[in-house]
C-alpha positions as CSV (number, residue, x, y, z in Angstrom):
1,X,0.0,0.0,0.0
2,X,3.1,2.2,0.1
3,X,3.1,5.8,1.2
4,X,-0.6,6.1,0.9
5,X,-1.0,5.1,4.6
6,X,0.5,8.4,5.5
7,X,-2.6,10.1,4.1
8,X,-4.9,8.5,6.7
9,X,-6.6,11.2,8.7
10,X,-6.6,11.7,12.5
11,X,-10.1,10.3,12.7
12,X,-8.7,6.8,12.2
13,X,-6.5,7.1,15.2
14,X,-9.4,8.4,17.2
15,X,-11.5,5.4,16.1
16,X,-8.8,3.0,17.3
17,X,-8.7,4.9,20.6
18,X,-12.5,4.5,20.9
19,X,-12.0,0.8,20.4
20,X,-9.6,0.6,23.3
21,X,-12.1,2.5,25.5
22,X,-14.9,0.1,24.3
23,X,-13.0,-2.9,25.7
24,X,-12.0,-1.1,28.8
25,X,-15.5,-0.1,29.6
26,X,-17.3,-3.4,28.6
27,X,-19.4,-5.0,31.3
28,X,-17.6,-7.5,33.5
29,X,-18.6,-11.0,32.8
30,X,-17.8,-12.0,36.3
31,X,-20.7,-10.1,37.7
32,X,-23.5,-12.4,39.0
33,X,-26.2,-13.1,36.5
34,X,-29.3,-11.3,37.9
35,X,-31.4,-10.9,34.7
36,X,-33.9,-13.7,34.0
37,X,-33.5,-16.1,31.2
38,X,-36.4,-14.6,29.4
39,X,-34.8,-11.1,29.6
40,X,-31.4,-12.1,28.1
41,X,-33.0,-14.6,25.7
42,X,-34.9,-11.7,24.0
43,X,-31.8,-9.5,24.0
44,X,-29.6,-12.0,22.3
45,X,-31.9,-12.1,19.3
46,X,-32.3,-8.3,19.2
47,X,-28.6,-7.6,19.2
48,X,-28.2,-10.0,16.2
49,X,-30.7,-7.7,14.5
50,X,-28.8,-4.6,15.5
51,X,-25.6,-6.1,14.1
52,X,-27.3,-6.6,10.8
53,X,-28.5,-3.0,10.7
54,X,-24.9,-1.8,11.4
55,X,-23.5,-3.8,8.5
56,X,-25.9,-2.9,5.7
57,X,-23.9,-2.0,2.6
58,X,-25.5,1.4,2.2
59,X,-22.6,3.8,1.7
60,X,-20.7,2.6,-1.4
61,X,-20.3,5.1,-4.2
62,X,-21.9,4.5,-7.7
63,X,-19.8,4.1,-10.7
64,X,-18.9,7.4,-12.4
65,X,-20.5,8.0,-15.7
66,X,-24.1,7.5,-16.9
67,X,-27.0,7.2,-14.5
68,X,-27.8,3.8,-15.8
69,X,-24.5,2.3,-14.6
70,X,-25.1,-0.2,-11.8
71,X,-22.7,-1.0,-9.0
72,X,-22.9,-4.2,-7.0
73,X,-21.5,-4.6,-3.5
74,X,-21.1,-7.9,-1.7
75,X,-20.8,-7.8,2.1
76,X,-19.8,-10.4,4.5
77,X,-19.3,-10.3,8.3
78,X,-18.9,-12.3,11.4
79,X,-20.6,-11.6,14.7
80,X,-20.6,-13.1,18.2
81,X,-22.7,-12.2,21.2
82,X,-22.3,-13.7,24.7
83,X,-24.1,-13.5,28.0
84,X,-22.8,-15.9,30.5
85,X,-22.6,-19.3,28.9
86,X,-25.1,-18.4,26.2
87,X,-24.0,-17.2,22.7
88,X,-25.4,-16.3,19.3
89,X,-22.7,-16.1,16.6
90,X,-22.2,-16.8,12.9
91,X,-21.9,-15.4,9.4
92,X,-23.7,-12.4,7.9
93,X,-23.9,-11.9,4.2
94,X,-25.7,-9.3,2.0
95,X,-25.8,-7.9,-1.5
96,X,-26.6,-4.4,-2.7
97,X,-27.2,-3.1,-6.2
98,X,-27.1,0.7,-6.6
99,X,-27.4,3.2,-9.5
100,X,-27.6,6.9,-9.9
101,X,-31.1,8.1,-10.9
102,X,-30.1,11.7,-11.0
103,X,-26.9,13.8,-10.5
104,X,-27.3,13.8,-6.6
105,X,-29.6,10.8,-6.2
106,X,-28.9,7.1,-5.9
107,X,-31.3,4.1,-5.6
108,X,-30.0,0.9,-3.8
109,X,-31.7,-2.5,-3.5
110,X,-30.7,-4.7,-0.6
111,X,-30.8,-8.5,0.1
112,X,-29.3,-10.1,3.2
113,X,-29.2,-13.4,5.1
114,X,-27.6,-14.0,8.5
115,X,-27.1,-17.6,9.5
116,X,-26.3,-17.6,13.3
117,X,-26.1,-20.4,15.8
118,X,-27.5,-20.4,19.3
119,X,-25.4,-22.3,21.8
120,X,-24.8,-22.5,25.5
121,X,-23.3,-24.4,28.4
122,X,-24.8,-24.6,31.9
123,X,-26.3,-21.2,32.7
124,X,-27.7,-20.2,36.1
125,X,-30.3,-17.5,36.1
126,X,-33.8,-16.8,37.5
127,X,-36.6,-18.6,35.7
128,X,-39.4,-16.2,35.0
129,X,-42.3,-16.7,32.7
130,X,-44.3,-13.8,31.4
131,X,-45.7,-15.3,28.2
132,X,-48.2,-17.6,30.1
133,X,-50.3,-17.6,33.2
134,X,-51.0,-20.4,35.7
135,X,-47.5,-22.0,35.5
136,X,-47.6,-24.6,38.4
137,X,-44.3,-23.3,39.8
138,X,-43.4,-20.7,42.3
139,X,-41.7,-18.2,40.1
140,X,-39.4,-16.4,39.7
141,X,-37.0,-19.1,41.0
142,X,-33.2,-19.7,40.6
143,X,-32.6,-22.3,38.0
144,X,-30.0,-24.0,35.9
145,X,-30.4,-24.1,32.1
146,X,-28.7,-26.5,29.7
147,X,-29.0,-28.0,26.2
148,X,-29.3,-24.8,24.0
149,X,-28.3,-25.8,20.4
150,X,-30.4,-23.9,17.9
151,X,-30.3,-21.3,15.1
152,X,-31.2,-17.6,14.5
153,X,-31.7,-16.8,10.9
154,X,-32.4,-13.3,9.8
155,X,-33.6,-12.9,6.1
156,X,-34.6,-9.6,4.5
157,X,-34.7,-7.4,1.5
158,X,-35.4,-3.7,0.9
159,X,-34.4,-0.5,-0.8
160,X,-33.0,2.9,0.0
161,X,-32.6,6.3,-1.6
162,X,-29.5,8.4,-1.0
163,X,-28.8,12.1,-1.7
164,X,-25.6,14.0,-1.8
165,X,-26.0,17.5,-0.3
166,X,-23.9,20.3,1.2
167,X,-24.3,22.6,4.1
168,X,-22.0,25.5,5.3
169,X,-21.0,23.8,8.5
170,X,-21.0,20.2,7.3
171,X,-19.7,20.8,3.8
172,X,-20.6,17.7,1.6
173,X,-22.7,15.1,3.3
174,X,-25.1,12.3,2.4
175,X,-28.3,11.2,3.8
176,X,-30.3,8.0,3.2
177,X,-33.7,6.7,3.9
178,X,-35.3,3.3,3.2
179,X,-37.2,0.4,4.4
180,X,-36.6,-3.3,5.0
181,X,-38.8,-6.4,5.2
182,X,-37.2,-9.0,7.5
183,X,-38.0,-12.3,9.1
184,X,-36.1,-13.5,12.2
185,X,-36.6,-17.2,12.7
186,X,-35.4,-18.7,16.0
187,X,-35.3,-22.5,15.8
188,X,-34.7,-24.9,18.6
189,X,-34.3,-22.0,20.9
190,X,-34.9,-24.2,24.0
191,X,-33.4,-25.1,27.4
192,X,-33.7,-27.9,29.8
193,X,-34.2,-26.4,33.2
194,X,-33.9,-27.5,36.8
195,X,-35.0,-25.3,39.7
196,X,-32.3,-25.0,42.3
197,X,-34.0,-23.5,45.4
198,X,-37.3,-22.7,46.9
199,X,-40.6,-24.7,47.2
200,X,-40.1,-26.3,43.8
201,X,-36.4,-27.2,44.2
202,X,-35.5,-30.1,41.9
203,X,-38.4,-29.6,39.5
204,X,-37.4,-30.0,35.9
205,X,-38.9,-29.1,32.5
206,X,-38.2,-27.5,29.1
207,X,-38.4,-23.8,28.2
208,X,-38.7,-23.0,24.5
209,X,-38.5,-19.5,22.8
210,X,-38.6,-20.8,19.2
211,X,-40.6,-18.4,17.0
212,X,-40.7,-16.4,13.8
213,X,-40.9,-12.7,14.0
214,X,-41.6,-10.5,10.8
215,X,-41.0,-6.8,10.7
216,X,-41.1,-3.8,8.4
217,X,-38.1,-1.7,9.3
218,X,-37.8,1.9,8.2
219,X,-34.3,3.4,8.5
220,X,-32.5,6.7,8.1
221,X,-28.8,7.6,8.0
222,X,-26.3,10.4,7.7
223,X,-22.7,10.2,6.4
224,X,-19.8,12.5,5.7
225,X,-17.6,10.9,3.0
226,X,-14.0,12.1,2.4
227,X,-11.0,11.0,0.3
228,X,-7.4,11.1,1.2
229,X,-5.2,9.8,-1.7
230,X,-6.0,6.1,-2.3
231,X,-8.2,6.0,0.9
232,X,-11.8,6.9,1.4
233,X,-13.4,7.3,4.8
234,X,-17.0,7.6,5.6
235,X,-18.3,8.3,9.1
236,X,-22.0,7.6,9.4
237,X,-24.9,7.4,11.8
238,X,-27.9,5.2,11.2
239,X,-31.2,4.6,13.0
240,X,-33.7,1.8,12.4
241,X,-37.0,0.9,13.9
242,X,-38.5,-2.6,13.5
243,X,-42.3,-2.4,13.3
244,X,-44.5,-3.7,14.8
245,X,-42.9,-4.5,18.2
246,X,-44.0,-8.0,19.2
247,X,-44.7,-10.0,22.3
248,X,-42.0,-12.6,23.2
249,X,-43.3,-16.1,22.2
250,X,-42.6,-19.0,24.6
251,X,-43.6,-22.5,25.7
252,X,-42.9,-24.2,29.0
253,X,-43.4,-27.9,29.7
254,X,-43.0,-30.1,32.6
255,X,-44.7,-33.0,34.4
256,X,-48.4,-32.5,34.1
257,X,-48.4,-29.1,32.2
258,X,-47.7,-27.7,28.7
259,X,-48.2,-24.0,28.4
260,X,-47.5,-21.6,25.6
261,X,-48.3,-18.0,24.7
262,X,-46.7,-14.6,24.1
263,X,-46.2,-11.6,26.4
264,X,-48.3,-9.4,24.2
265,X,-51.4,-11.5,25.0
266,X,-50.6,-12.4,28.6
267,X,-49.3,-9.1,29.9
268,X,-49.8,-6.6,27.1
269,X,-45.9,-6.3,26.8
270,X,-44.4,-6.2,23.3
271,X,-40.7,-5.8,23.8
272,X,-39.3,-7.7,20.8
273,X,-37.9,-5.4,18.1
274,X,-36.0,-2.5,19.7
275,X,-35.1,0.7,18.0
276,X,-31.5,0.6,16.8
277,X,-28.8,3.3,16.6
278,X,-25.5,2.4,15.0
279,X,-22.2,4.3,14.5
280,X,-20.0,3.4,11.6
281,X,-16.8,4.5,9.9
282,X,-16.1,2.9,6.6
283,X,-12.4,2.7,5.5
284,X,-12.0,2.0,1.8
285,X,-8.9,1.2,-0.1
286,X,-10.0,2.5,-3.4
287,X,-7.7,0.7,-5.8
288,X,-9.3,-2.6,-4.6
289,X,-12.8,-1.2,-3.9
290,X,-12.5,-3.0,-0.5
291,X,-14.2,-1.5,2.5
292,X,-13.9,-2.4,6.2
293,X,-16.4,-0.8,8.7
294,X,-14.0,0.1,11.6
295,X,-16.7,2.2,13.3
296,X,-19.2,-0.6,13.8
297,X,-16.5,-3.1,14.8
298,X,-15.6,-0.7,17.6
299,X,-18.9,0.9,18.5
300,X,-21.0,-2.3,18.6
301,X,-19.0,-3.8,21.5
302,X,-19.4,-0.6,23.5
303,X,-23.0,0.3,22.7
304,X,-24.9,-3.0,22.7
305,X,-24.1,-4.2,26.3
306,X,-25.2,-0.7,27.5
307,X,-28.4,-0.7,25.5
308,X,-29.3,-4.3,26.1
309,X,-28.6,-5.1,29.8
310,X,-27.5,-8.5,30.8
311,X,-25.2,-9.0,27.7
312,X,-21.6,-9.5,28.5
313,X,-20.1,-8.7,25.1
314,X,-20.8,-8.3,21.5
315,X,-18.4,-8.0,18.6
316,X,-18.7,-7.9,14.9
317,X,-16.5,-7.2,11.9
318,X,-17.8,-6.5,8.4
319,X,-16.1,-6.0,5.0
320,X,-17.5,-5.3,1.6
321,X,-16.2,-5.3,-2.0
322,X,-17.8,-3.3,-4.8
323,X,-17.6,-4.2,-8.5
């Protein structure tokens, strides 16, 4: 890459510093797990959704020349989220096709598929059930959960428009707005449980959060692209809102009972599908059309454990190639 590395701006160094702070400030995994299994089970799936929003390939530049010229961008990423002995991790892939429709306007179509695995060792947390009434157990109660081995697949498509504008204080900037349809399928999201203390100590059963959630997700974003020799940088902010928010679906079984439902029906609580705010900084080596999102790789580990309580750590890395 030669001397072009000397053209990297100070913002890259600041981004690296933010990454060091992210790891220094991350929640301590050694703290006792006080959040219920239902609470963190919901958050594991929602963070996987946030990681997808953070890695959408929205900010690539169209080919110079005629408005009819298309540019394709292939994105791939890895993500891992842990809370105690529970984890959701795997591969994220997406494809974007963009073209100029006017001098300052671009239209982009998006397609994505995230194939994540749900896994876990022995996990001790409170057992609490809000998706069904009349569970014949004295809850909440401390319990041990084992046997998690499932999948979380996030499939979606959508489109976005982007406009290049200028403002006296911001100089050249870009804004984007669009909408996604997405389906989050949680399969074999189940635990064997054993109550550890209280009147029902020793009671066993199965707790299952397998479900499919569909959302229409509008999003908006703002970016400030700049070029430095062979390098391009693009700091950007993005907000997304999955609609509608849904009740958490669950099923609990044990000797003599088999109950299922969702929190929307049982308690009028619809927490699944949180609003998302992501911070990115794309670094592009232009001779190769290769982009790495340094900002999301550093901000997601810091923000997600703060937004979604009970999660120990979350990391992701995303790269894209345009052609």
